KOLGU-4560 file (N, C-alpha, C; in nm, 3 decimals, padded with zeros to 5 digits):
<recs>
<n_xx: -00.689 n_yy: 02.380 n_zz: 01.825 ca_xx: -00.623 ca_yy: 02.332 ca_zz: 01.705 c_xx: -00.532 c_yy: 02.239 c_zz: 01.718 mol: A seq: 1 type: MET>
<n_xx: -00.560 n_yy: 02.137 n_zz: 01.615 ca_xx: -00.482 ca_yy: 02.020 ca_zz: 01.626 c_xx: -00.334 c_yy: 02.013 c_zz: 01.621 mol: A seq: 2 type: ALA>
<n_xx: -00.262 n_yy: 01.947 n_zz: 01.708 ca_xx: -00.118 ca_yy: 01.956 ca_zz: 01.702 c_xx: -00.047 c_yy: 01.832 c_zz: 01.632 mol: A seq: 3 type: SER>
<n_xx: -00.092 n_yy: 01.729 n_zz: 01.581 ca_xx: -00.055 ca_yy: 01.623 ca_zz: 01.562 c_xx: -00.142 c_yy: 01.542 c_zz: 01.418 mol: A seq: 4 type: HIS>
<n_xx: -00.076 n_yy: 01.473 n_zz: 01.378 ca_xx: -00.128 ca_yy: 01.414 ca_zz: 01.261 c_xx: -00.208 c_yy: 01.293 c_zz: 01.301 mol: A seq: 5 type: ASN>
<n_xx: -00.354 n_yy: 01.290 n_zz: 01.313 ca_xx: -00.434 ca_yy: 01.191 ca_zz: 01.335 c_xx: -00.400 c_yy: 01.058 c_zz: 01.268 mol: A seq: 6 type: PRO>
<n_xx: -00.415 n_yy: 00.945 n_zz: 01.287 ca_xx: -00.416 ca_yy: 00.835 ca_zz: 01.197 c_xx: -00.519 c_yy: 00.688 c_zz: 01.247 mol: A seq: 7 type: LYS>
<n_xx: -00.546 n_yy: 00.631 n_zz: 01.156 ca_xx: -00.638 ca_yy: 00.521 ca_zz: 01.189 c_xx: -00.571 c_yy: 00.392 c_zz: 01.177 mol: A seq: 8 type: ASP>
<n_xx: -00.499 n_yy: 00.370 n_zz: 01.267 ca_xx: -00.389 ca_yy: 00.221 ca_zz: 01.250 c_xx: -00.475 c_yy: 00.118 c_zz: 01.155 mol: A seq: 9 type: GLN>
<n_xx: -00.616 n_yy: 00.074 n_zz: 01.213 ca_xx: -00.668 ca_yy: -00.027 ca_zz: 01.155 c_xx: -00.681 c_yy: 00.006 c_zz: 00.995 mol: A seq: 10 type: LYS>
<n_xx: -00.709 n_yy: 00.141 n_zz: 00.957 ca_xx: -00.712 ca_yy: 00.138 ca_zz: 00.805 c_xx: -00.578 c_yy: 00.110 c_zz: 00.754 mol: A seq: 11 type: ALA>
<n_xx: -00.468 n_yy: 00.150 n_zz: 00.807 ca_xx: -00.335 ca_yy: 00.157 ca_zz: 00.773 c_xx: -00.326 c_yy: -00.005 c_zz: 00.766 mol: A seq: 12 type: ILE>
<n_xx: -00.342 n_yy: -00.096 n_zz: 00.845 ca_xx: -00.327 ca_yy: -00.226 ca_zz: 00.836 c_xx: -00.396 c_yy: -00.287 c_zz: 00.751 mol: A seq: 13 type: GLU>
<n_xx: -00.515 n_yy: -00.253 n_zz: 00.709 ca_xx: -00.616 ca_yy: -00.314 ca_zz: 00.618 c_xx: -00.536 c_yy: -00.278 c_zz: 00.477 mol: A seq: 14 type: LYS>
<n_xx: -00.529 n_yy: -00.168 n_zz: 00.466 ca_xx: -00.450 ca_yy: -00.103 ca_zz: 00.301 c_xx: -00.331 c_yy: -00.214 c_zz: 00.312 mol: A seq: 15 type: LEU>
<n_xx: -00.251 n_yy: -00.246 n_zz: 00.398 ca_xx: -00.148 ca_yy: -00.301 ca_zz: 00.372 c_xx: -00.171 c_yy: -00.442 c_zz: 00.343 mol: A seq: 16 type: GLY>
<n_xx: -00.251 n_yy: -00.514 n_zz: 00.425 ca_xx: -00.301 ca_yy: -00.636 ca_zz: 00.411 c_xx: -00.350 c_yy: -00.682 c_zz: 00.245 mol: A seq: 17 type: ALA>
<n_xx: -00.429 n_yy: -00.574 n_zz: 00.206 ca_xx: -00.504 ca_yy: -00.559 ca_zz: 00.085 c_xx: -00.394 c_yy: -00.583 c_zz: -00.038 mol: A seq: 18 type: THR>
<n_xx: -00.294 n_yy: -00.455 n_zz: -00.011 ca_xx: -00.189 ca_yy: -00.489 ca_zz: -00.118 c_xx: -00.110 c_yy: -00.596 c_zz: -00.126 mol: A seq: 19 type: ILE>
<n_xx: -00.073 n_yy: -00.664 n_zz: 00.002 ca_xx: -00.024 ca_yy: -00.783 ca_zz: 00.017 c_xx: -00.091 c_yy: -00.902 c_zz: -00.038 mol: A seq: 20 type: ARG>
<n_xx: -00.228 n_yy: -00.910 n_zz: -00.033 ca_xx: -00.326 ca_yy: -01.014 ca_zz: -00.070 c_xx: -00.306 c_yy: -00.992 c_zz: -00.247 mol: A seq: 21 type: ALA>
<n_xx: -00.341 n_yy: -00.890 n_zz: -00.304 ca_xx: -00.342 ca_yy: -00.835 ca_zz: -00.421 c_xx: -00.194 c_yy: -00.896 c_zz: -00.503 mol: A seq: 22 type: ILE>
<n_xx: -00.084 n_yy: -00.850 n_zz: -00.433 ca_xx: 00.027 ca_yy: -00.882 ca_zz: -00.506 c_xx: 00.058 c_yy: -01.009 c_zz: -00.482 mol: A seq: 23 type: ARG>
<n_xx: 00.022 n_yy: -01.092 n_zz: -00.408 ca_xx: 00.056 ca_yy: -01.252 ca_zz: -00.403 c_xx: -00.048 c_yy: -01.321 c_zz: -00.508 mol: A seq: 24 type: ILE>
<n_xx: -00.159 n_yy: -01.257 n_zz: -00.541 ca_xx: -00.276 ca_yy: -01.309 ca_zz: -00.626 c_xx: -00.201 c_yy: -01.293 c_zz: -00.754 mol: A seq: 25 type: GLU>
<n_xx: -00.125 n_yy: -01.205 n_zz: -00.772 ca_xx: -00.082 ca_yy: -01.151 ca_zz: -00.917 c_xx: 00.058 c_yy: -01.214 c_zz: -00.943 mol: A seq: 26 type: LYS>
<n_xx: 00.111 n_yy: -01.276 n_zz: -00.837 ca_xx: 00.240 ca_yy: -01.377 ca_zz: -00.851 c_xx: 00.360 c_yy: -01.299 c_zz: -00.838 mol: A seq: 27 type: GLY>
<n_xx: 00.328 n_yy: -01.171 n_zz: -00.790 ca_xx: 00.483 ca_yy: -01.040 ca_zz: -00.759 c_xx: 00.516 c_yy: -01.070 c_zz: -00.620 mol: A seq: 28 type: LEU>
<n_xx: 00.655 n_yy: -01.073 n_zz: -00.629 ca_xx: 00.720 ca_yy: -01.071 ca_zz: -00.479 c_xx: 00.738 c_yy: -00.911 c_zz: -00.485 mol: A seq: 29 type: THR>
<n_xx: 00.752 n_yy: -00.886 n_zz: -00.320 ca_xx: 00.776 ca_yy: -00.742 ca_zz: -00.299 c_xx: 00.870 c_yy: -00.675 c_zz: -00.367 mol: A seq: 30 type: MET>
<n_xx: 00.998 n_yy: -00.719 n_zz: -00.407 ca_xx: 01.090 ca_yy: -00.671 ca_zz: -00.486 c_xx: 01.041 c_yy: -00.655 c_zz: -00.623 mol: A seq: 31 type: VAL>
<n_xx: 00.939 n_yy: -00.706 n_zz: -00.697 ca_xx: 00.904 ca_yy: -00.701 ca_zz: -00.815 c_xx: 00.800 c_yy: -00.576 c_zz: -00.824 mol: A seq: 32 type: GLN>
<n_xx: 00.722 n_yy: -00.584 n_zz: -00.710 ca_xx: 00.634 ca_yy: -00.489 ca_zz: -00.702 c_xx: 00.723 c_yy: -00.345 c_zz: -00.678 mol: A seq: 33 type: LEU>
<n_xx: 00.819 n_yy: -00.348 n_zz: -00.593 ca_xx: 00.906 ca_yy: -00.228 ca_zz: -00.566 c_xx: 00.944 c_yy: -00.173 c_zz: -00.685 mol: A seq: 34 type: ALA>
<n_xx: 00.994 n_yy: -00.251 n_zz: -00.752 ca_xx: 01.064 ca_yy: -00.215 ca_zz: -00.905 c_xx: 00.974 c_yy: -00.144 c_zz: -00.990 mol: A seq: 35 type: GLU>
<n_xx: 00.847 n_yy: -00.204 n_zz: -00.995 ca_xx: 00.761 ca_yy: -00.141 ca_zz: -01.064 c_xx: 00.688 c_yy: -00.033 c_zz: -01.036 mol: A seq: 36 type: LEU>
<n_xx: 00.696 n_yy: 00.011 n_zz: -00.906 ca_xx: 00.651 ca_yy: 00.106 ca_zz: -00.821 c_xx: 00.793 c_yy: 00.238 c_zz: -00.835 mol: A seq: 37 type: CYS>
<n_xx: 00.894 n_yy: 00.202 n_zz: -00.859 ca_xx: 01.035 ca_yy: 00.259 ca_zz: -00.861 c_xx: 01.075 c_yy: 00.319 c_zz: -00.703 mol: A seq: 38 type: GLU>
<n_xx: 01.033 n_yy: 00.203 n_zz: -00.616 ca_xx: 01.088 ca_yy: 00.233 ca_zz: -00.483 c_xx: 01.155 c_yy: 00.142 c_zz: -00.417 mol: A seq: 39 type: VAL>
<n_xx: 01.246 n_yy: 00.143 n_zz: -00.314 ca_xx: 01.303 ca_yy: 00.054 ca_zz: -00.252 c_xx: 01.200 c_yy: -00.055 c_zz: -00.199 mol: A seq: 40 type: GLU>
<n_xx: 01.220 n_yy: -00.173 n_zz: -00.204 ca_xx: 01.133 ca_yy: -00.306 ca_zz: -00.157 c_xx: 01.092 c_yy: -00.277 c_zz: -00.022 mol: A seq: 41 type: TYR>
<n_xx: 01.216 n_yy: -00.211 n_zz: 00.088 ca_xx: 01.141 ca_yy: -00.163 ca_zz: 00.230 c_xx: 01.024 c_yy: -00.092 c_zz: 00.238 mol: A seq: 42 type: THR>
<n_xx: 01.013 n_yy: -00.006 n_zz: 00.150 ca_xx: 00.885 ca_yy: 00.075 ca_zz: 00.148 c_xx: 00.777 c_yy: -00.001 c_zz: 00.111 mol: A seq: 43 type: THR>
<n_xx: 00.752 n_yy: -00.076 n_zz: 00.033 ca_xx: 00.636 ca_yy: -00.206 ca_zz: 00.023 c_xx: 00.628 c_yy: -00.266 c_zz: 00.150 mol: A seq: 44 type: ILE>
<n_xx: 00.732 n_yy: -00.316 n_zz: 00.178 ca_xx: 00.732 ca_yy: -00.405 ca_zz: 00.300 c_xx: 00.671 c_yy: -00.330 c_zz: 00.426 mol: A seq: 45 type: SER>
<n_xx: 00.707 n_yy: -00.206 n_zz: 00.456 ca_xx: 00.653 ca_yy: -00.146 ca_zz: 00.558 c_xx: 00.510 c_yy: -00.083 c_zz: 00.540 mol: A seq: 46 type: LYS>
<n_xx: 00.467 n_yy: -00.073 n_zz: 00.392 ca_xx: 00.333 ca_yy: -00.056 ca_zz: 00.363 c_xx: 00.253 c_yy: -00.169 c_zz: 00.404 mol: A seq: 47 type: ILE>
<n_xx: 00.305 n_yy: -00.284 n_zz: 00.358 ca_xx: 00.219 ca_yy: -00.398 ca_zz: 00.373 c_xx: 00.212 c_yy: -00.447 c_zz: 00.520 mol: A seq: 48 type: GLU>
<n_xx: 00.291 n_yy: -00.424 n_zz: 00.602 ca_xx: 00.295 ca_yy: -00.444 ca_zz: 00.751 c_xx: 00.216 c_yy: -00.340 c_zz: 00.828 mol: A seq: 49 type: ARG>
<n_xx: 00.183 n_yy: -00.227 n_zz: 00.761 ca_xx: 00.103 ca_yy: -00.134 ca_zz: 00.833 c_xx: 00.196 c_yy: -00.033 c_zz: 00.931 mol: A seq: 50 type: GLY>
<n_xx: 00.303 n_yy: -00.046 n_zz: 00.871 ca_xx: 00.419 ca_yy: 00.054 ca_zz: 00.961 c_xx: 00.416 c_yy: 00.179 c_zz: 00.925 mol: A seq: 51 type: LEU>
<n_xx: 00.344 n_yy: 00.222 n_zz: 00.805 ca_xx: 00.360 ca_yy: 00.368 ca_zz: 00.776 c_xx: 00.213 c_yy: 00.407 c_zz: 00.712 mol: A seq: 52 type: VAL>
<n_xx: 00.200 n_yy: 00.515 n_zz: 00.733 ca_xx: 00.057 ca_yy: 00.586 ca_zz: 00.670 c_xx: 00.106 c_yy: 00.625 c_zz: 00.529 mol: A seq: 53 type: ASN>
<n_xx: 00.092 n_yy: 00.567 n_zz: 00.437 ca_xx: 00.152 ca_yy: 00.607 ca_zz: 00.319 c_xx: 00.057 c_yy: 00.704 c_zz: 00.234 mol: A seq: 54 type: THR>
<n_xx: 00.104 n_yy: 00.775 n_zz: 00.149 ca_xx: 00.050 ca_yy: 00.872 ca_zz: 00.068 c_xx: -00.039 c_yy: 00.863 c_zz: -00.047 mol: A seq: 55 type: THR>
<n_xx: -00.143 n_yy: 00.935 n_zz: -00.063 ca_xx: -00.231 ca_yy: 00.887 ca_zz: -00.158 c_xx: -00.176 c_yy: 00.887 c_zz: -00.316 mol: A seq: 56 type: VAL>
<n_xx: -00.055 n_yy: 00.942 n_zz: -00.339 ca_xx: 00.021 ca_yy: 00.907 ca_zz: -00.448 c_xx: 00.071 c_yy: 00.786 c_zz: -00.491 mol: A seq: 57 type: SER>
<n_xx: 00.130 n_yy: 00.739 n_zz: -00.331 ca_xx: 00.174 ca_yy: 00.611 ca_zz: -00.346 c_xx: 00.088 c_yy: 00.488 c_zz: -00.346 mol: A seq: 58 type: MET>
<n_xx: -00.059 n_yy: 00.521 n_zz: -00.308 ca_xx: -00.162 ca_yy: 00.422 ca_zz: -00.332 c_xx: -00.180 c_yy: 00.424 c_zz: -00.482 mol: A seq: 59 type: ILE>
<n_xx: -00.186 n_yy: 00.536 n_zz: -00.554 ca_xx: -00.210 ca_yy: 00.554 ca_zz: -00.711 c_xx: -00.107 c_yy: 00.468 c_zz: -00.770 mol: A seq: 60 type: VAL>
<n_xx: 00.021 n_yy: 00.465 n_zz: -00.724 ca_xx: 00.127 ca_yy: 00.415 ca_zz: -00.822 c_xx: 00.123 c_yy: 00.274 c_zz: -00.791 mol: A seq: 61 type: ILE>
<n_xx: 00.098 n_yy: 00.206 n_zz: -00.646 ca_xx: 00.085 ca_yy: 00.105 ca_zz: -00.626 c_xx: -00.044 c_yy: 00.025 c_zz: -00.716 mol: A seq: 62 type: ILE>
<n_xx: -00.144 n_yy: 00.105 n_zz: -00.716 ca_xx: -00.255 ca_yy: 00.043 ca_zz: -00.788 c_xx: -00.227 c_yy: 00.011 c_zz: -00.935 mol: A seq: 63 type: ALA>
<n_xx: -00.175 n_yy: 00.147 n_zz: -00.984 ca_xx: -00.124 ca_yy: 00.131 ca_zz: -01.158 c_xx: -00.008 c_yy: 00.012 c_zz: -01.148 mol: A seq: 64 type: ARG>
<n_xx: 00.073 n_yy: -00.042 n_zz: -01.060 ca_xx: 00.159 ca_yy: -00.122 ca_zz: -01.091 c_xx: 00.086 c_yy: -00.265 c_zz: -01.084 mol: A seq: 65 type: ALA>
<n_xx: 00.012 n_yy: -00.273 n_zz: -00.997 ca_xx: -00.075 ca_yy: -00.393 ca_zz: -00.986 c_xx: -00.194 c_yy: -00.395 c_zz: -01.112 mol: A seq: 66 type: LEU>
<n_xx: -00.226 n_yy: -00.319 n_zz: -01.189 ca_xx: -00.309 ca_yy: -00.269 ca_zz: -01.268 c_xx: -00.451 c_yy: -00.316 c_zz: -01.225 mol: A seq: 67 type: LYS>
<n_xx: -00.472 n_yy: -00.231 n_zz: -01.125 ca_xx: -00.607 ca_yy: -00.222 ca_zz: -01.061 c_xx: -00.659 c_yy: -00.076 c_zz: -01.028 mol: A seq: 68 type: ILE>
<n_xx: -00.782 n_yy: -00.041 n_zz: -01.035 ca_xx: -00.828 ca_yy: 00.096 ca_zz: -00.948 c_xx: -00.781 c_yy: 00.133 c_zz: -00.841 mol: A seq: 69 type: PRO>
<n_xx: -00.734 n_yy: 00.253 n_zz: -00.802 ca_xx: -00.678 ca_yy: 00.251 ca_zz: -00.641 c_xx: -00.803 c_yy: 00.213 c_zz: -00.563 mol: A seq: 70 type: PRO>
<n_xx: -00.916 n_yy: 00.242 n_zz: -00.612 ca_xx: -01.035 ca_yy: 00.215 ca_zz: -00.516 c_xx: -01.034 c_yy: 00.082 c_zz: -00.464 mol: A seq: 71 type: SER>
<n_xx: -01.000 n_yy: 00.004 n_zz: -00.575 ca_xx: -00.973 ca_yy: -00.151 ca_zz: -00.505 c_xx: -00.898 c_yy: -00.163 c_zz: -00.383 mol: A seq: 72 type: GLN>
<n_xx: -00.794 n_yy: -00.091 n_zz: -00.375 ca_xx: -00.703 ca_yy: -00.074 ca_zz: -00.266 c_xx: -00.760 c_yy: -00.045 c_zz: -00.140 mol: A seq: 73 type: LEU>
<n_xx: -00.859 n_yy: 00.054 n_zz: -00.145 ca_xx: -00.934 ca_yy: 00.113 ca_zz: -00.036 c_xx: -01.061 c_yy: 00.045 c_zz: -00.009 mol: A seq: 74 type: LEU>
<n_xx: -01.125 n_yy: -00.048 n_zz: -00.072 ca_xx: -01.230 ca_yy: -00.112 ca_zz: -00.046 c_xx: -01.248 c_yy: -00.196 c_zz: 00.063 mol: A seq: 75 type: ALA>
<n_xx: -01.325 n_yy: -00.174 n_zz: 00.168 ca_xx: -01.378 ca_yy: -00.238 ca_zz: 00.284 c_xx: -01.295 c_yy: -00.161 c_zz: 00.399 mol: A seq: 76 type: GLY>
<n_xx: -01.216 n_yy: -00.043 n_zz: 00.394 ca_xx: -01.157 ca_yy: 00.025 ca_zz: 00.455 c_xx: -01.259 c_yy: 00.128 c_zz: 00.541 mol: A seq: 77 type: ILE>
</recs>
């Protein structure tokens, strides 16, 4: 029986880099994206830097704020 939550750090970092690239492409700051997502900007910062293994619901919220399908954030992972 597994006693911990396994994670794929490379996938977490790739997701963060993808979010950052799309955010910049759309001309948004981290603060602006955070406001659209109704979270603290530090949350976006941690996700973009690959410091947290974010939730599916947060991926959907970010995708909506960026006006893209959630699958675009996961492409190439």
